[in-house]
Backbone as XML, in Angstrom:
<?xml version="1.0"?>
<chain id="A" units="angstrom">
  <residue number="1" name="UNK">
    <atom name="N" x="0.835" y="-1.178" z="0.000"/>
    <atom name="CA" x="0.000" y="0.000" z="0.000"/>
    <atom name="C" x="0.883" y="1.246" z="0.000"/>
  </residue>
  <residue number="2" name="UNK">
    <atom name="N" x="0.458" y="2.191" z="-0.770"/>
    <atom name="CA" x="1.204" y="3.447" z="-0.808"/>
    <atom name="C" x="0.467" y="4.490" z="0.018"/>
  </residue>
  <residue number="3" name="UNK">
    <atom name="N" x="1.237" y="5.257" z="0.694"/>
    <atom name="CA" x="0.644" y="6.321" z="1.515"/>
    <atom name="C" x="0.342" y="7.518" z="0.619"/>
  </residue>
  <residue number="4" name="UNK">
    <atom name="N" x="-0.748" y="8.159" z="0.926"/>
    <atom name="CA" x="-1.130" y="9.357" z="0.161"/>
    <atom name="C" x="-0.138" y="10.465" z="0.465"/>
  </residue>
  <residue number="5" name="UNK">
    <atom name="N" x="0.180" y="11.206" z="-0.562"/>
    <atom name="CA" x="1.099" y="12.329" z="-0.388"/>
    <atom name="C" x="0.431" y="13.392" z="0.481"/>
  </residue>
  <residue number="6" name="UNK">
    <atom name="N" x="1.204" y="14.002" z="1.382"/>
    <atom name="CA" x="0.600" y="15.040" z="2.226"/>
    <atom name="C" x="0.156" y="16.231" z="1.375"/>
  </residue>
  <residue number="7" name="UNK">
    <atom name="N" x="-1.005" y="16.720" z="1.706"/>
    <atom name="CA" x="-1.554" y="17.862" z="0.965"/>
    <atom name="C" x="-0.736" y="19.105" z="1.283"/>
  </residue>
  <residue number="8" name="UNK">
    <atom name="N" x="-0.394" y="19.820" z="0.239"/>
    <atom name="CA" x="0.337" y="21.060" z="0.457"/>
    <atom name="C" x="-0.658" y="22.142" z="0.846"/>
  </residue>
  <residue number="9" name="UNK">
    <atom name="N" x="-0.310" y="22.938" z="1.823"/>
    <atom name="CA" x="-1.260" y="23.981" z="2.245"/>
    <atom name="C" x="-1.435" y="25.030" z="1.148"/>
  </residue>
  <residue number="10" name="UNK">
    <atom name="N" x="-2.654" y="25.504" z="1.034"/>
    <atom name="CA" x="-2.943" y="26.541" z="0.051"/>
    <atom name="C" x="-2.343" y="27.854" z="0.521"/>
  </residue>
  <residue number="11" name="UNK">
    <atom name="N" x="-1.871" y="28.612" z="-0.454"/>
    <atom name="CA" x="-1.291" y="29.918" z="-0.140"/>
    <atom name="C" x="-2.402" y="30.914" z="0.172"/>
  </residue>
  <residue number="12" name="UNK">
    <atom name="N" x="-2.094" y="31.850" z="1.032"/>
    <atom name="CA" x="-3.073" y="32.888" z="1.374"/>
    <atom name="C" x="-3.192" y="33.857" z="0.193"/>
  </residue>
  <residue number="13" name="UNK">
    <atom name="N" x="-4.413" y="34.259" z="-0.187"/>
    <atom name="CA" x="-4.604" y="35.114" z="-1.381"/>
    <atom name="C" x="-4.312" y="36.595" z="-1.100"/>
  </residue>
  <residue number="14" name="UNK">
    <atom name="N" x="-3.056" y="36.920" z="-0.904"/>
    <atom name="CA" x="-2.673" y="38.300" z="-0.615"/>
    <atom name="C" x="-2.991" y="39.247" z="-1.770"/>
  </residue>
  <residue number="15" name="UNK">
    <atom name="N" x="-2.867" y="38.766" z="-2.988"/>
    <atom name="CA" x="-3.081" y="39.645" z="-4.151"/>
    <atom name="C" x="-4.484" y="40.229" z="-4.160"/>
  </residue>
  <residue number="16" name="UNK">
    <atom name="N" x="-5.475" y="39.432" z="-3.802"/>
    <atom name="CA" x="-6.855" y="39.918" z="-3.772"/>
    <atom name="C" x="-6.989" y="41.049" z="-2.749"/>
  </residue>
  <residue number="17" name="UNK">
    <atom name="N" x="-6.386" y="40.866" z="-1.596"/>
    <atom name="CA" x="-6.485" y="41.896" z="-0.557"/>
    <atom name="C" x="-5.746" y="43.171" z="-0.940"/>
  </residue>
  <residue number="18" name="UNK">
    <atom name="N" x="-4.600" y="43.054" z="-1.613"/>
    <atom name="CA" x="-3.875" y="44.251" z="-2.026"/>
    <atom name="C" x="-4.622" y="44.995" z="-3.130"/>
  </residue>
  <residue number="19" name="UNK">
    <atom name="N" x="-5.267" y="44.258" z="-4.027"/>
    <atom name="CA" x="-6.055" y="44.915" z="-5.081"/>
    <atom name="C" x="-7.244" y="45.662" z="-4.471"/>
  </residue>
  <residue number="20" name="UNK">
    <atom name="N" x="-7.929" y="45.034" z="-3.515"/>
    <atom name="CA" x="-9.047" y="45.712" z="-2.849"/>
    <atom name="C" x="-8.571" y="46.939" z="-2.068"/>
  </residue>
  <residue number="21" name="UNK">
    <atom name="N" x="-7.412" y="46.832" z="-1.434"/>
    <atom name="CA" x="-6.846" y="47.966" z="-0.701"/>
    <atom name="C" x="-6.553" y="49.127" z="-1.658"/>
  </residue>
  <residue number="22" name="UNK">
    <atom name="N" x="-6.006" y="48.817" z="-2.826"/>
    <atom name="CA" x="-5.724" y="49.859" z="-3.818"/>
    <atom name="C" x="-7.013" y="50.496" z="-4.328"/>
  </residue>
  <residue number="23" name="UNK">
    <atom name="N" x="-8.064" y="49.706" z="-4.527"/>
    <atom name="CA" x="-9.345" y="50.262" z="-4.967"/>
    <atom name="C" x="-9.957" y="51.183" z="-3.915"/>
  </residue>
  <residue number="24" name="UNK">
    <atom name="N" x="-9.817" y="50.817" z="-2.646"/>
    <atom name="CA" x="-10.309" y="51.689" z="-1.569"/>
    <atom name="C" x="-9.552" y="53.013" z="-1.592"/>
  </residue>
  <residue number="25" name="UNK">
    <atom name="N" x="-8.245" y="52.958" z="-1.769"/>
    <atom name="CA" x="-7.443" y="54.179" z="-1.860"/>
    <atom name="C" x="-7.807" y="55.018" z="-3.071"/>
  </residue>
  <residue number="26" name="UNK">
    <atom name="N" x="-8.094" y="54.362" z="-4.190"/>
    <atom name="CA" x="-8.484" y="55.089" z="-5.391"/>
    <atom name="C" x="-9.820" y="55.800" z="-5.202"/>
  </residue>
  <residue number="27" name="UNK">
    <atom name="N" x="-10.771" y="55.134" z="-4.569"/>
    <atom name="CA" x="-12.070" y="55.763" z="-4.279"/>
    <atom name="C" x="-11.877" y="56.981" z="-3.386"/>
  </residue>
  <residue number="28" name="UNK">
    <atom name="N" x="-10.983" y="56.863" z="-2.421"/>
    <atom name="CA" x="-10.756" y="57.973" z="-1.492"/>
    <atom name="C" x="-10.110" y="59.170" z="-2.177"/>
  </residue>
  <residue number="29" name="UNK">
    <atom name="N" x="-9.226" y="58.920" z="-3.124"/>
    <atom name="CA" x="-8.456" y="60.006" z="-3.731"/>
    <atom name="C" x="-8.993" y="60.515" z="-5.059"/>
  </residue>
  <residue number="30" name="UNK">
    <atom name="N" x="-10.021" y="59.906" z="-5.592"/>
    <atom name="CA" x="-10.545" y="60.312" z="-6.891"/>
    <atom name="C" x="-10.965" y="61.790" z="-6.952"/>
  </residue>
  <residue number="31" name="UNK">
    <atom name="N" x="-11.615" y="62.347" z="-5.919"/>
    <atom name="CA" x="-11.915" y="63.787" z="-5.996"/>
    <atom name="C" x="-10.670" y="64.666" z="-6.063"/>
  </residue>
  <residue number="32" name="UNK">
    <atom name="N" x="-9.595" y="64.249" z="-5.425"/>
    <atom name="CA" x="-8.353" y="65.033" z="-5.506"/>
    <atom name="C" x="-7.777" y="64.981" z="-6.917"/>
  </residue>
  <residue number="33" name="UNK">
    <atom name="N" x="-7.835" y="63.812" z="-7.560"/>
    <atom name="CA" x="-7.326" y="63.702" z="-8.921"/>
    <atom name="C" x="-8.090" y="64.617" z="-9.862"/>
  </residue>
  <residue number="34" name="UNK">
    <atom name="N" x="-9.410" y="64.626" z="-9.772"/>
    <atom name="CA" x="-10.199" y="65.485" z="-10.657"/>
    <atom name="C" x="-9.981" y="66.965" z="-10.338"/>
  </residue>
  <residue number="35" name="UNK">
    <atom name="N" x="-9.805" y="67.279" z="-9.074"/>
    <atom name="CA" x="-9.544" y="68.662" z="-8.668"/>
    <atom name="C" x="-8.237" y="69.170" z="-9.279"/>
  </residue>
  <residue number="36" name="UNK">
    <atom name="N" x="-7.168" y="68.388" z="-9.117"/>
    <atom name="CA" x="-5.873" y="68.820" z="-9.640"/>
    <atom name="C" x="-5.827" y="68.789" z="-11.167"/>
  </residue>
  <residue number="37" name="UNK">
    <atom name="N" x="-6.544" y="67.864" z="-11.784"/>
    <atom name="CA" x="-6.614" y="67.840" z="-13.241"/>
    <atom name="C" x="-7.325" y="69.094" z="-13.756"/>
  </residue>
  <residue number="38" name="UNK">
    <atom name="N" x="-8.386" y="69.516" z="-13.093"/>
    <atom name="CA" x="-9.101" y="70.732" z="-13.500"/>
    <atom name="C" x="-8.221" y="71.960" z="-13.352"/>
  </residue>
  <residue number="39" name="UNK">
    <atom name="N" x="-7.490" y="72.022" z="-12.263"/>
    <atom name="CA" x="-6.586" y="73.162" z="-12.064"/>
    <atom name="C" x="-5.494" y="73.175" z="-13.128"/>
  </residue>
  <residue number="40" name="UNK">
    <atom name="N" x="-4.936" y="71.994" z="-13.427"/>
    <atom name="CA" x="-3.866" y="71.920" z="-14.424"/>
    <atom name="C" x="-4.368" y="72.303" z="-15.809"/>
  </residue>
  <residue number="41" name="UNK">
    <atom name="N" x="-5.536" y="71.821" z="-16.191"/>
    <atom name="CA" x="-6.086" y="72.177" z="-17.503"/>
    <atom name="C" x="-6.426" y="73.653" z="-17.588"/>
  </residue>
  <residue number="42" name="UNK">
    <atom name="N" x="-7.016" y="74.197" z="-16.541"/>
    <atom name="CA" x="-7.348" y="75.626" z="-16.547"/>
    <atom name="C" x="-6.085" y="76.470" z="-16.636"/>
  </residue>
  <residue number="43" name="UNK">
    <atom name="N" x="-5.040" y="76.065" z="-15.949"/>
    <atom name="CA" x="-3.784" y="76.805" z="-16.017"/>
    <atom name="C" x="-3.098" y="76.665" z="-17.364"/>
  </residue>
  <residue number="44" name="UNK">
    <atom name="N" x="-3.168" y="75.483" z="-17.962"/>
    <atom name="CA" x="-2.508" y="75.252" z="-19.246"/>
    <atom name="C" x="-3.171" y="76.039" z="-20.377"/>
  </residue>
  <residue number="45" name="UNK">
    <atom name="N" x="-4.469" y="76.244" z="-20.289"/>
    <atom name="CA" x="-5.200" y="76.961" z="-21.337"/>
    <atom name="C" x="-5.559" y="78.388" z="-20.929"/>
  </residue>
  <residue number="46" name="UNK">
    <atom name="N" x="-4.947" y="78.905" z="-19.880"/>
    <atom name="CA" x="-5.146" y="80.283" z="-19.411"/>
    <atom name="C" x="-6.616" y="80.619" z="-19.203"/>
  </residue>
  <residue number="47" name="UNK">
    <atom name="N" x="-7.318" y="79.743" z="-18.506"/>
    <atom name="CA" x="-8.739" y="79.958" z="-18.239"/>
    <atom name="C" x="-8.917" y="80.439" z="-16.807"/>
  </residue>
  <residue number="48" name="UNK">
    <atom name="N" x="-9.851" y="81.356" z="-16.618"/>
    <atom name="CA" x="-10.210" y="81.812" z="-15.282"/>
    <atom name="C" x="-11.438" y="81.045" z="-14.830"/>
  </residue>
  <residue number="49" name="UNK">
    <atom name="N" x="-11.252" y="80.196" z="-13.869"/>
    <atom name="CA" x="-12.352" y="79.413" z="-13.325"/>
    <atom name="C" x="-12.595" y="79.901" z="-11.905"/>
  </residue>
  <residue number="50" name="UNK">
    <atom name="N" x="-13.829" y="80.345" z="-11.639"/>
    <atom name="CA" x="-14.162" y="80.804" z="-10.297"/>
    <atom name="C" x="-15.308" y="79.971" z="-9.750"/>
  </residue>
  <residue number="51" name="UNK">
    <atom name="N" x="-15.544" y="80.138" z="-8.456"/>
    <atom name="CA" x="-16.601" y="79.367" z="-7.801"/>
    <atom name="C" x="-17.995" y="79.912" z="-8.109"/>
  </residue>
  <residue number="52" name="UNK">
    <atom name="N" x="-18.083" y="81.190" z="-8.407"/>
    <atom name="CA" x="-19.407" y="81.812" z="-8.508"/>
    <atom name="C" x="-19.857" y="82.080" z="-9.935"/>
  </residue>
  <residue number="53" name="UNK">
    <atom name="N" x="-18.954" y="82.399" z="-10.835"/>
    <atom name="CA" x="-19.337" y="82.817" z="-12.184"/>
    <atom name="C" x="-18.874" y="81.760" z="-13.185"/>
  </residue>
  <residue number="54" name="UNK">
    <atom name="N" x="-19.792" y="81.315" z="-14.027"/>
    <atom name="CA" x="-19.433" y="80.363" z="-15.076"/>
    <atom name="C" x="-18.669" y="81.116" z="-16.154"/>
  </residue>
  <residue number="55" name="UNK">
    <atom name="N" x="-17.465" y="80.644" z="-16.445"/>
    <atom name="CA" x="-16.652" y="81.305" z="-17.455"/>
    <atom name="C" x="-16.446" y="80.377" z="-18.648"/>
  </residue>
  <residue number="56" name="UNK">
    <atom name="N" x="-16.057" y="80.963" z="-19.746"/>
    <atom name="CA" x="-15.840" y="80.204" z="-20.974"/>
    <atom name="C" x="-14.370" y="79.817" z="-21.043"/>
  </residue>
  <residue number="57" name="UNK">
    <atom name="N" x="-14.147" y="78.546" z="-21.339"/>
    <atom name="CA" x="-12.783" y="78.037" z="-21.500"/>
    <atom name="C" x="-12.776" y="77.135" z="-22.722"/>
  </residue>
  <residue number="58" name="UNK">
    <atom name="N" x="-12.184" y="77.617" z="-23.798"/>
    <atom name="CA" x="-12.145" y="76.868" z="-25.055"/>
    <atom name="C" x="-10.953" y="75.920" z="-25.043"/>
  </residue>
  <residue number="59" name="UNK">
    <atom name="N" x="-11.256" y="74.626" z="-25.131"/>
    <atom name="CA" x="-10.215" y="73.601" z="-25.247"/>
    <atom name="C" x="-10.575" y="72.751" z="-26.457"/>
  </residue>
  <residue number="60" name="UNK">
    <atom name="N" x="-9.760" y="72.820" z="-27.478"/>
    <atom name="CA" x="-10.022" y="72.056" z="-28.693"/>
    <atom name="C" x="-11.298" y="72.464" z="-29.391"/>
  </residue>
  <residue number="61" name="UNK">
    <atom name="N" x="-11.691" y="73.709" z="-29.293"/>
    <atom name="CA" x="-12.892" y="74.197" z="-29.952"/>
    <atom name="C" x="-14.175" y="73.935" z="-29.181"/>
  </residue>
  <residue number="62" name="UNK">
    <atom name="N" x="-14.065" y="73.389" z="-27.977"/>
    <atom name="CA" x="-15.241" y="73.086" z="-27.166"/>
    <atom name="C" x="-15.153" y="73.867" z="-25.856"/>
  </residue>
  <residue number="63" name="UNK">
    <atom name="N" x="-16.287" y="74.422" z="-25.434"/>
    <atom name="CA" x="-16.327" y="75.141" z="-24.161"/>
    <atom name="C" x="-16.311" y="74.126" z="-23.019"/>
  </residue>
  <residue number="64" name="UNK">
    <atom name="N" x="-15.227" y="74.107" z="-22.255"/>
    <atom name="CA" x="-15.071" y="73.178" z="-21.142"/>
    <atom name="C" x="-15.114" y="73.889" z="-19.787"/>
  </residue>
  <residue number="65" name="UNK">
    <atom name="N" x="-15.542" y="75.151" z="-19.770"/>
    <atom name="CA" x="-15.564" y="75.918" z="-18.529"/>
    <atom name="C" x="-16.438" y="75.301" z="-17.455"/>
  </residue>
  <residue number="66" name="UNK">
    <atom name="N" x="-17.603" y="74.816" z="-17.849"/>
    <atom name="CA" x="-18.515" y="74.219" z="-16.872"/>
    <atom name="C" x="-17.929" y="72.926" z="-16.291"/>
  </residue>
  <residue number="67" name="UNK">
    <atom name="N" x="-17.290" y="72.132" z="-17.140"/>
    <atom name="CA" x="-16.671" y="70.894" z="-16.663"/>
    <atom name="C" x="-15.490" y="71.173" z="-15.729"/>
  </residue>
  <residue number="68" name="UNK">
    <atom name="N" x="-14.698" y="72.176" z="-16.058"/>
    <atom name="CA" x="-13.562" y="72.528" z="-15.192"/>
    <atom name="C" x="-14.050" y="73.074" z="-13.849"/>
  </residue>
  <residue number="69" name="UNK">
    <atom name="N" x="-15.122" y="73.839" z="-13.888"/>
    <atom name="CA" x="-15.688" y="74.357" z="-12.641"/>
    <atom name="C" x="-16.222" y="73.210" z="-11.782"/>
  </residue>
  <residue number="70" name="UNK">
    <atom name="N" x="-16.889" y="72.246" z="-12.399"/>
    <atom name="CA" x="-17.378" y="71.082" z="-11.653"/>
    <atom name="C" x="-16.211" y="70.265" z="-11.106"/>
  </residue>
  <residue number="71" name="UNK">
    <atom name="N" x="-15.144" y="70.158" z="-11.877"/>
    <atom name="CA" x="-13.968" y="69.433" z="-11.404"/>
    <atom name="C" x="-13.308" y="70.113" z="-10.219"/>
  </residue>
  <residue number="72" name="UNK">
    <atom name="N" x="-13.340" y="71.451" z="-10.212"/>
    <atom name="CA" x="-12.758" y="72.160" z="-9.070"/>
    <atom name="C" x="-13.633" y="72.008" z="-7.829"/>
  </residue>
  <residue number="73" name="UNK">
    <atom name="N" x="-14.933" y="71.872" z="-8.017"/>
    <atom name="CA" x="-15.822" y="71.652" z="-6.880"/>
    <atom name="C" x="-15.770" y="70.218" z="-6.369"/>
  </residue>
  <residue number="74" name="UNK">
    <atom name="N" x="-15.184" y="69.318" z="-7.133"/>
    <atom name="CA" x="-15.121" y="67.917" z="-6.697"/>
    <atom name="C" x="-14.270" y="67.756" z="-5.442"/>
  </residue>
  <residue number="75" name="UNK">
    <atom name="N" x="-13.483" y="68.763" z="-5.110"/>
    <atom name="CA" x="-12.696" y="68.719" z="-3.876"/>
    <atom name="C" x="-13.603" y="68.499" z="-2.664"/>
  </residue>
  <residue number="76" name="UNK">
    <atom name="N" x="-14.809" y="69.044" z="-2.702"/>
    <atom name="CA" x="-15.716" y="68.920" z="-1.563"/>
    <atom name="C" x="-16.267" y="67.505" z="-1.403"/>
  </residue>
  <residue number="77" name="UNK">
    <atom name="N" x="-16.147" y="66.678" z="-2.438"/>
    <atom name="CA" x="-16.567" y="65.281" z="-2.309"/>
    <atom name="C" x="-15.643" y="64.487" z="-1.389"/>
  </residue>
  <residue number="78" name="UNK">
    <atom name="N" x="-14.514" y="65.062" z="-1.023"/>
    <atom name="CA" x="-13.634" y="64.400" z="-0.045"/>
    <atom name="C" x="-14.352" y="64.195" z="1.284"/>
  </residue>
  <residue number="79" name="UNK">
    <atom name="N" x="-15.295" y="65.072" z="1.587"/>
    <atom name="CA" x="-16.053" y="64.926" z="2.835"/>
    <atom name="C" x="-16.957" y="63.697" z="2.807"/>
  </residue>
  <residue number="80" name="UNK">
    <atom name="N" x="-17.172" y="63.136" z="1.629"/>
    <atom name="CA" x="-17.951" y="61.907" z="1.494"/>
    <atom name="C" x="-17.028" y="60.702" z="1.306"/>
  </residue>
  <residue number="81" name="UNK">
    <atom name="N" x="-16.038" y="60.851" z="0.420"/>
    <atom name="CA" x="-15.228" y="59.689" z="0.066"/>
    <atom name="C" x="-14.257" y="59.276" z="1.160"/>
  </residue>
  <residue number="82" name="UNK">
    <atom name="N" x="-13.720" y="60.208" z="1.927"/>
    <atom name="CA" x="-12.772" y="59.801" z="2.977"/>
    <atom name="C" x="-13.449" y="59.040" z="4.106"/>
  </residue>
  <residue number="83" name="UNK">
    <atom name="N" x="-14.597" y="59.474" z="4.625"/>
    <atom name="CA" x="-15.262" y="58.629" z="5.623"/>
    <atom name="C" x="-15.694" y="57.282" z="5.048"/>
  </residue>
  <residue number="84" name="UNK">
    <atom name="N" x="-16.158" y="57.280" z="3.792"/>
    <atom name="CA" x="-16.531" y="56.015" z="3.158"/>
    <atom name="C" x="-15.316" y="55.101" z="3.023"/>
  </residue>
  <residue number="85" name="UNK">
    <atom name="N" x="-14.202" y="55.646" z="2.601"/>
    <atom name="CA" x="-12.986" y="54.847" z="2.464"/>
    <atom name="C" x="-12.503" y="54.349" z="3.822"/>
  </residue>
  <residue number="86" name="UNK">
    <atom name="N" x="-12.667" y="55.150" z="4.861"/>
    <atom name="CA" x="-12.269" y="54.711" z="6.196"/>
    <atom name="C" x="-13.120" y="53.533" z="6.649"/>
  </residue>
  <residue number="87" name="UNK">
    <atom name="N" x="-14.436" y="53.612" z="6.421"/>
    <atom name="CA" x="-15.308" y="52.486" z="6.770"/>
    <atom name="C" x="-14.975" y="51.246" z="5.950"/>
  </residue>
  <residue number="88" name="UNK">
    <atom name="N" x="-14.725" y="51.421" z="4.659"/>
    <atom name="CA" x="-14.342" y="50.293" z="3.824"/>
    <atom name="C" x="-13.016" y="49.689" z="4.284"/>
  </residue>
  <residue number="89" name="UNK">
    <atom name="N" x="-12.085" y="50.532" z="4.722"/>
    <atom name="CA" x="-10.805" y="50.031" z="5.230"/>
    <atom name="C" x="-11.002" y="49.213" z="6.496"/>
  </residue>
  <residue number="90" name="UNK">
    <atom name="N" x="-11.871" y="49.666" z="7.391"/>
    <atom name="CA" x="-12.133" y="48.916" z="8.625"/>
    <atom name="C" x="-12.735" y="47.553" z="8.293"/>
  </residue>
  <residue number="91" name="UNK">
    <atom name="N" x="-13.703" y="47.528" z="7.377"/>
    <atom name="CA" x="-14.307" y="46.249" z="6.963"/>
    <atom name="C" x="-13.248" y="45.371" z="6.305"/>
  </residue>
  <residue number="92" name="UNK">
    <atom name="N" x="-12.424" y="45.952" z="5.436"/>
    <atom name="CA" x="-11.353" y="45.213" z="4.764"/>
    <atom name="C" x="-10.399" y="44.599" z="5.782"/>
  </residue>
  <residue number="93" name="UNK">
    <atom name="N" x="-10.023" y="45.371" z="6.785"/>
    <atom name="CA" x="-9.082" y="44.897" z="7.796"/>
    <atom name="C" x="-9.677" y="43.771" z="8.634"/>
  </residue>
  <residue number="94" name="UNK">
    <atom name="N" x="-10.932" y="43.895" z="9.013"/>
    <atom name="CA" x="-11.582" y="42.838" z="9.800"/>
    <atom name="C" x="-11.679" y="41.552" z="8.987"/>
  </residue>
  <residue number="95" name="UNK">
    <atom name="N" x="-12.095" y="41.670" z="7.725"/>
    <atom name="CA" x="-12.190" y="40.482" z="6.877"/>
    <atom name="C" x="-10.814" y="39.856" z="6.681"/>
  </residue>
  <residue number="96" name="UNK">
    <atom name="N" x="-9.797" y="40.682" z="6.483"/>
    <atom name="CA" x="-8.433" y="40.173" z="6.326"/>
    <atom name="C" x="-7.977" y="39.418" z="7.568"/>
  </residue>
  <residue number="97" name="UNK">
    <atom name="N" x="-8.186" y="39.999" z="8.740"/>
    <atom name="CA" x="-7.728" y="39.358" z="9.975"/>
    <atom name="C" x="-8.478" y="38.061" z="10.254"/>
  </residue>
  <residue number="98" name="UNK">
    <atom name="N" x="-9.780" y="38.047" z="10.025"/>
    <atom name="CA" x="-10.557" y="36.825" z="10.248"/>
    <atom name="C" x="-10.143" y="35.746" z="9.241"/>
  </residue>
  <residue number="99" name="UNK">
    <atom name="N" x="-10.016" y="36.140" z="7.980"/>
    <atom name="CA" x="-9.616" y="35.172" z="6.959"/>
    <atom name="C" x="-8.216" y="34.623" z="7.241"/>
  </residue>
  <residue number="100" name="UNK">
    <atom name="N" x="-7.306" y="35.488" z="7.640"/>
    <atom name="CA" x="-5.928" y="35.060" z="7.943"/>
    <atom name="C" x="-5.912" y="34.111" z="9.131"/>
  </residue>
  <residue number="101" name="UNK">
    <atom name="N" x="-6.708" y="34.401" z="10.156"/>
    <atom name="CA" x="-6.746" y="33.523" z="11.333"/>
    <atom name="C" x="-7.328" y="32.164" z="10.967"/>
  </residue>
  <residue number="102" name="UNK">
    <atom name="N" x="-8.400" y="32.144" z="10.201"/>
    <atom name="CA" x="-8.994" y="30.864" z="9.791"/>
    <atom name="C" x="-8.096" y="30.097" z="8.837"/>
  </residue>
  <residue number="103" name="UNK">
    <atom name="N" x="-7.419" y="30.819" z="7.968"/>
    <atom name="CA" x="-6.502" y="30.153" z="7.043"/>
    <atom name="C" x="-5.342" y="29.526" z="7.812"/>
  </residue>
  <residue number="104" name="UNK">
    <atom name="N" x="-4.827" y="30.228" z="8.811"/>
    <atom name="CA" x="-3.735" y="29.685" z="9.616"/>
    <atom name="C" x="-4.189" y="28.484" z="10.431"/>
  </residue>
  <residue number="105" name="UNK">
    <atom name="N" x="-5.405" y="28.531" z="10.960"/>
    <atom name="CA" x="-5.929" y="27.412" z="11.746"/>
    <atom name="C" x="-6.160" y="26.197" z="10.854"/>
  </residue>
  <residue number="106" name="UNK">
    <atom name="N" x="-6.637" y="26.415" z="9.644"/>
    <atom name="CA" x="-6.856" y="25.300" z="8.722"/>
    <atom name="C" x="-5.521" y="24.691" z="8.291"/>
  </residue>
  <residue number="107" name="UNK">
    <atom name="N" x="-4.495" y="25.510" z="8.126"/>
    <atom name="CA" x="-3.188" y="24.986" z="7.732"/>
    <atom name="C" x="-2.558" y="24.172" z="8.844"/>
  </residue>
  <residue number="108" name="UNK">
    <atom name="N" x="-2.764" y="24.601" z="10.097"/>
    <atom name="CA" x="-2.205" y="23.846" z="11.239"/>
    <atom name="C" x="-2.952" y="22.541" z="11.472"/>
  </residue>
  <residue number="109" name="UNK">
    <atom name="N" x="-4.224" y="22.482" z="11.089"/>
    <atom name="CA" x="-5.028" y="21.284" z="11.300"/>
    <atom name="C" x="-4.643" y="20.160" z="10.336"/>
  </residue>
  <residue number="110" name="UNK">
    <atom name="N" x="-4.056" y="20.525" z="9.212"/>
    <atom name="CA" x="-3.687" y="19.501" z="8.226"/>
    <atom name="C" x="-2.433" y="18.819" z="8.573"/>
  </residue>
</chain>
């Protein structure tokens, strides 16, 4: 009779957790990216974008003033995305710790 080969323990799926962590960070920082992109475009095309008055900004023959103004206001969405990202991070961390503990216990049981 031949003995069955010992089962090799499965590796912990770190890649999935790092990808989810990066997505949480991206959600948190997306308003900053749009804010700085709007500022950079307005500066590159010499456009005056203000909070109160809609101005005209021609980029490639299209008026983009309203879009740049909305992009500059996206900074205020940080008040929504940062608390949301913090809650998602807490959930991510709890799931990671529970999964890691169960994975370690299952590996020791084999």
